[in-house]
KOLRODO-993178 format. One record per residue (C-alpha): residue number from 0; residue in three letters; x, y, z. Coordinates in Angstrom, 1 decimal, always signed. Example, Ala and Ser with C-alpha at 12.3 -4.5 7.8 and 13.67 -1.06 7.14 Angstrom:
% residues 2
(pt 0 ALA (+12.3 -4.5 +7.8))
(pt 1 SER (+13.7 -1.1 +7.1))
% end
This chain:
% residues 224
(pt 0 MET (+3.6 +0.3 +19.6))
(pt 1 ILE (+5.4 +2.7 +17.1))
(pt 2 GLY (+3.0 +3.8 +14.4))
(pt 3 ARG (+4.7 +6.4 +12.5))
(pt 4 ILE (+8.4 +7.7 +11.9))
(pt 5 ALA (+9.3 +11.2 +10.7))
(pt 6 GLY (+12.8 +12.2 +10.5))
(pt 7 ILE (+15.6 +12.6 +8.5))
(pt 8 ILE (+17.2 +10.1 +6.2))
(pt 9 LEU (+20.6 +9.3 +6.9))
(pt 10 HIS (+21.1 +6.1 +4.7))
(pt 11 ARG (+19.0 +4.3 +2.1))
(pt 12 ALA (+19.5 +0.6 +1.1))
(pt 13 GLN (+17.2 -1.7 -1.3))
(pt 14 ASP (+15.1 -3.2 +1.6))
(pt 15 HIS (+15.9 -0.3 +4.4))
(pt 16 VAL (+16.0 +3.0 +5.6))
(pt 17 LEU (+17.8 +4.5 +8.5))
(pt 18 ILE (+16.2 +7.4 +9.5))
(pt 19 ASP (+17.0 +10.1 +12.3))
(pt 20 VAL (+14.6 +11.3 +14.8))
(pt 21 ARG (+15.8 +13.9 +17.3))
(pt 22 GLY (+19.2 +12.2 +17.2))
(pt 23 VAL (+18.2 +8.4 +17.3))
(pt 24 GLY (+18.3 +6.5 +14.4))
(pt 25 TYR (+15.9 +3.9 +13.5))
(pt 26 ILE (+16.4 +1.0 +10.8))
(pt 27 VAL (+13.0 +1.0 +9.0))
(pt 28 HIS (+12.6 -2.1 +6.7))
(pt 29 VAL (+10.8 -1.1 +3.6))
(pt 30 SER (+9.6 -2.5 +0.3))
(pt 31 GLU (+11.7 -1.9 -2.7))
(pt 32 ARG (+9.1 -0.2 -4.4))
(pt 33 THR (+8.6 +2.1 -1.0))
(pt 34 ALA (+12.7 +2.4 -1.1))
(pt 35 ALA (+12.5 +3.6 -4.3))
(pt 36 SER (+10.1 +6.5 -3.8))
(pt 37 LEU (+11.8 +7.8 -0.6))
(pt 38 PRO (+13.7 +11.4 -1.1))
(pt 39 PRO (+17.6 +11.1 -1.2))
(pt 40 ALA (+19.7 +11.0 +2.5))
(pt 41 GLY (+20.0 +14.3 +4.1))
(pt 42 GLN (+15.9 +15.2 +3.2))
(pt 43 ALA (+13.1 +14.5 +5.6))
(pt 44 THR (+10.5 +11.6 +5.1))
(pt 45 ALA (+7.8 +10.3 +7.2))
(pt 46 LEU (+6.6 +6.6 +7.2))
(pt 47 TYR (+3.7 +4.1 +9.0))
(pt 48 THR (+5.2 +1.8 +11.1))
(pt 49 GLU (+4.2 -2.0 +12.0))
(pt 50 LEU (+6.8 -3.0 +14.8))
(pt 51 LEU (+7.4 -6.9 +14.6))
(pt 52 VAL (+8.2 -8.1 +18.3))
(pt 53 ARG (+9.8 -11.5 +18.7))
(pt 54 GLU (+12.0 -12.8 +21.9))
(pt 55 ASP (+14.9 -11.9 +20.5))
(pt 56 LEU (+14.4 -9.4 +17.7))
(pt 57 LEU (+12.4 -5.8 +17.4))
(pt 58 GLN (+11.9 -4.7 +13.6))
(pt 59 LEU (+10.1 -2.1 +12.2))
(pt 60 PHE (+8.3 -2.2 +8.7))
(pt 61 GLY (+7.6 +0.8 +7.2))
(pt 62 PHE (+4.7 +1.8 +4.5))
(pt 63 PRO (+4.0 +4.9 +2.4))
(pt 64 SER (+0.0 +5.1 +3.6))
(pt 65 LEU (-2.1 +3.4 +6.1))
(pt 66 LEU (-3.9 +1.3 +3.2))
(pt 67 GLU (-0.6 -0.2 +2.5))
(pt 68 LYS (+0.0 -0.8 +6.2))
(pt 69 GLU (-3.8 -2.7 +6.4))
(pt 70 TRP (-2.6 -4.8 +3.5))
(pt 71 HIS (+0.5 -6.1 +5.3))
(pt 72 ARG (-1.4 -6.7 +7.8))
(pt 73 LEU (-3.6 -8.8 +6.0))
(pt 74 LEU (-1.1 -10.8 +4.3))
(pt 75 THR (+0.7 -11.7 +7.4))
(pt 76 SER (-2.4 -13.1 +8.9))
(pt 77 VAL (-2.1 -15.6 +6.1))
(pt 78 GLN (+0.3 -18.8 +7.1))
(pt 79 GLY (+3.5 -18.8 +5.2))
(pt 80 VAL (+3.8 -15.2 +4.7))
(pt 81 GLY (+5.8 -13.3 +6.9))
(pt 82 ALA (+6.8 -9.5 +7.1))
(pt 83 LYS (+9.6 -9.9 +4.2))
(pt 84 VAL (+7.1 -12.0 +1.9))
(pt 85 SER (+4.7 -9.3 +2.7))
(pt 86 LEU (+7.2 -6.6 +1.5))
(pt 87 ALA (+8.1 -8.4 -1.4))
(pt 88 ILE (+4.1 -8.9 -2.7))
(pt 89 LEU (+3.7 -5.0 -1.8))
(pt 90 GLY (+6.7 -4.1 -3.5))
(pt 91 THR (+5.8 -6.0 -6.9))
(pt 92 LEU (+2.5 -5.2 -7.0))
(pt 93 SER (+1.7 -2.2 -4.7))
(pt 94 ALA (-1.3 -2.0 -2.9))
(pt 95 GLU (-3.5 -1.1 -5.5))
(pt 96 GLY (-2.2 -4.0 -7.6))
(pt 97 LEU (-2.6 -6.4 -4.9))
(pt 98 SER (-6.2 -5.2 -4.3))
(pt 99 ARG (-7.2 -5.9 -7.7))
(pt 100 ALA (-5.4 -9.4 -7.6))
(pt 101 LEU (-7.1 -10.6 -4.8))
(pt 102 ALA (-10.6 -9.3 -6.0))
(pt 103 LEU (-10.0 -10.8 -9.6))
(pt 104 GLY (-8.7 -14.2 -7.8))
(pt 105 ASP (-5.6 -13.8 -9.9))
(pt 106 TRP (-3.3 -15.7 -7.9))
(pt 107 SER (-0.5 -15.6 -10.9))
(pt 108 ALA (+0.0 -12.1 -10.4))
(pt 109 LEU (+1.3 -13.0 -7.0))
(pt 110 ARG (+3.8 -15.5 -8.0))
(pt 111 LYS (+5.4 -12.5 -9.6))
(pt 112 ALA (+6.9 -11.6 -6.2))
(pt 113 PRO (+10.1 -12.9 -4.7))
(pt 114 GLY (+9.5 -15.7 -2.6))
(pt 115 VAL (+5.9 -16.6 -3.4))
(pt 116 GLY (+5.4 -20.1 -5.2))
(pt 117 PRO (+2.1 -21.2 -6.4))
(pt 118 LYS (+0.8 -23.1 -3.4))
(pt 119 LEU (+1.6 -19.4 -1.4))
(pt 120 ALA (+0.0 -17.7 -4.4))
(pt 121 GLN (-3.1 -19.7 -4.2))
(pt 122 ARG (-3.6 -20.2 -0.5))
(pt 123 ILE (-3.3 -16.1 -0.4))
(pt 124 THR (-5.8 -15.7 -2.6))
(pt 125 MET (-8.1 -18.1 -1.4))
(pt 126 GLU (-8.2 -16.9 +2.1))
(pt 127 LEU (-8.1 -13.1 +1.3))
(pt 128 LYS (-10.4 -12.9 -1.6))
(pt 129 ASP (-13.2 -12.4 +0.6))
(pt 130 LYS (-11.5 -10.1 +2.8))
(pt 131 ALA (-10.3 -7.9 +0.2))
(pt 132 PRO (-13.3 -5.8 -0.2))
(pt 133 ALA (-13.3 -4.6 +3.1))
(pt 134 ILE (-9.9 -3.1 +2.7))
(pt 135 MET (-10.3 -1.9 -0.7))
(pt 136 ALA (-13.6 +0.0 +0.9))
(pt 137 LEU (-11.5 +1.7 +3.4))
(pt 138 GLY (-8.9 +3.0 +0.7))
(pt 139 GLY (-10.1 +6.3 +0.9))
(pt 140 SER (-10.2 +6.9 +4.8))
(pt 141 LEU (-6.9 +5.3 +5.1))
(pt 142 SER (-5.1 +7.6 +2.6))
(pt 143 VAL (-4.5 +10.4 +4.6))
(pt 144 ASP (-1.3 +12.5 +4.3))
(pt 145 LEU (+1.2 +11.9 +6.7))
(pt 146 GLY (+1.3 +14.9 +8.1))
(pt 147 PRO (+4.1 +17.9 +9.1))
(pt 148 MET (+7.6 +16.5 +7.8))
(pt 149 PRO (+10.6 +17.4 +10.2))
(pt 150 GLU (+12.6 +20.4 +9.2))
(pt 151 ALA (+16.0 +19.3 +7.0))
(pt 152 GLU (+18.4 +21.3 +6.2))
(pt 153 VAL (+18.6 +20.5 +2.5))
(pt 154 ILE (+20.3 +23.1 +0.4))
(pt 155 GLU (+20.1 +23.9 -3.1))
(pt 156 SER (+22.9 +25.3 -5.2))
(pt 157 GLY (+22.5 +29.2 -5.2))
(pt 158 GLY (+22.0 +28.8 -1.0))
(pt 159 THR (+18.3 +28.9 -1.4))
(pt 160 LYS (+16.7 +26.0 +1.2))
(pt 161 LYS (+14.7 +23.4 -0.4))
(pt 162 PRO (+11.2 +22.6 +0.6))
(pt 163 THR (+9.9 +19.2 +1.7))
(pt 164 PRO (+7.1 +18.4 -0.7))
(pt 165 ALA (+3.9 +17.3 +1.1))
(pt 166 PRO (+2.7 +13.6 +0.8))
(pt 167 ARG (-0.5 +13.3 -1.5))
(pt 168 VAL (-3.6 +11.5 -1.0))
(pt 169 ASP (-4.1 +8.4 -3.1))
(pt 170 GLY (-6.7 +9.4 -5.3))
(pt 171 ASN (-6.9 +5.7 -6.6))
(pt 172 ALA (-7.9 +4.3 -3.6))
(pt 173 GLN (-10.3 +7.1 -3.0))
(pt 174 ALA (-12.1 +6.0 -6.3))
(pt 175 THR (-12.0 +2.7 -5.3))
(pt 176 ALA (-13.7 +3.2 -1.8))
(pt 177 ASP (-16.5 +5.4 -3.3))
(pt 178 ALA (-17.3 +2.8 -6.7))
(pt 179 LEU (-17.5 -0.1 -4.0))
(pt 180 SER (-19.8 +2.1 -1.4))
(pt 181 ALA (-21.7 +2.7 -4.7))
(pt 182 LEU (-22.3 -0.5 -6.1))
(pt 183 SER (-23.2 -1.8 -2.3))
(pt 184 ASN (-25.6 +0.9 -1.9))
(pt 185 LEU (-26.9 -0.6 -5.2))
(pt 186 GLY (-27.4 -4.1 -3.5))
(pt 187 TYR (-24.1 -5.9 -5.1))
(pt 188 ALA (-22.4 -8.1 -2.8))
(pt 189 PRO (-18.8 -7.2 -1.7))
(pt 190 SER (-16.6 -9.7 -3.6))
(pt 191 GLU (-18.9 -9.3 -6.6))
(pt 192 ALA (-18.3 -5.2 -6.8))
(pt 193 ALA (-15.1 -5.3 -5.7))
(pt 194 GLY (-14.0 -7.8 -8.8))
(pt 195 ALA (-15.9 -5.7 -11.3))
(pt 196 VAL (-14.0 -2.2 -9.9))
(pt 197 ALA (-10.8 -4.0 -9.8))
(pt 198 GLU (-11.3 -5.1 -13.5))
(pt 199 ALA (-12.6 -1.2 -14.6))
(pt 200 GLN (-9.5 -0.2 -12.9))
(pt 201 GLY (-7.6 -2.6 -15.0))
(pt 202 ARG (-9.1 -1.3 -18.2))
(pt 203 GLU (-8.9 +2.3 -17.1))
(pt 204 PRO (-5.8 +3.1 -14.5))
(pt 205 GLY (-6.5 +6.3 -12.6))
(pt 206 ALA (-10.1 +6.7 -13.5))
(pt 207 PRO (-12.2 +9.2 -11.6))
(pt 208 THR (-14.8 +8.0 -9.5))
(pt 209 ALA (-18.0 +8.2 -11.9))
(pt 210 ALA (-16.1 +7.0 -14.8))
(pt 211 LEU (-15.0 +3.6 -12.4))
(pt 212 ILE (-18.8 +3.3 -11.2))
(pt 213 ARG (-20.2 +3.6 -14.9))
(pt 214 ALA (-16.9 +0.9 -16.4))
(pt 215 ALA (-18.2 -1.4 -13.3))
(pt 216 LEU (-21.7 -1.5 -14.0))
(pt 217 ARG (-21.1 -2.2 -17.5))
(pt 218 LEU (-19.0 -5.1 -16.3))
(pt 219 LEU (-21.9 -5.9 -14.1))
(pt 220 ALA (-24.6 -6.1 -16.3))
(pt 221 PRO (-26.3 -9.6 -17.3))
(pt 222 LYS (-24.8 -10.7 -20.5))
(pt 223 GLU (-27.4 -11.2 -23.0))
% end
C-alpha cells in the first residue's frame, strides 16, 4: 500500500499532479482545492495517498492531510460515492466544511459539489451524520506534519536556492478535536457536541479552543 508520496512536481493539472520520486513518475489524482494549493512544477511536495485497486486499474488519490484522507475513506463507504465524487465534495467544501455540513445535517451544502444531486446528498448526510463526530474528534491527531521534503533545485533570481516551506499543522482541526473532547467530558453526546462545535465554528471561523468551547456551550445551554 502506498500511503505517502514525496517528490518533485513535474506537471500540474486541475485534477491530478505528476510527481517524480527518485526517477519514477507517479500520477496522483487530487481535488481542485488541493491542486490549487500545490507549489509550481519543479518544486517539492508531499501528499498522503490512497491506492484504488481494480482488476484493470490502479489509481492513486492524494490528500494534504491524514484528516482529509479519513474523510475520503468515510465518504467512499457510502453507496454511490466513488473516489471522484469524494474528491469533488472535498474540493468544494474542504475537510472542515464537510465536517460542519455533516454535523449540522446540512445536505444542501453537499449539493454544491459537482456530480452530487439531492438524493445522494441526503443519503451521505443520513449515513454519515453519526459517524462524523468520531473523525472530527481525531482531527488534531491526524493533522500532522508531512515530514521532510525532498530537495528541489529551485533557483530564484540572484542565484539563491529557494527553501521548500514545511507543511503546517491544521490549527482548526486541533481546536475542533479539543473542543469535542471537552464537551464529551462534560457529558454531552457526540452528535450533540459535534453539531454545537460545527455551528460555533461557522460563526467564528478560526476561533481558538477556549473560545470554541464557550461558544458551543452557549449553543447547548437550555433555551428559556
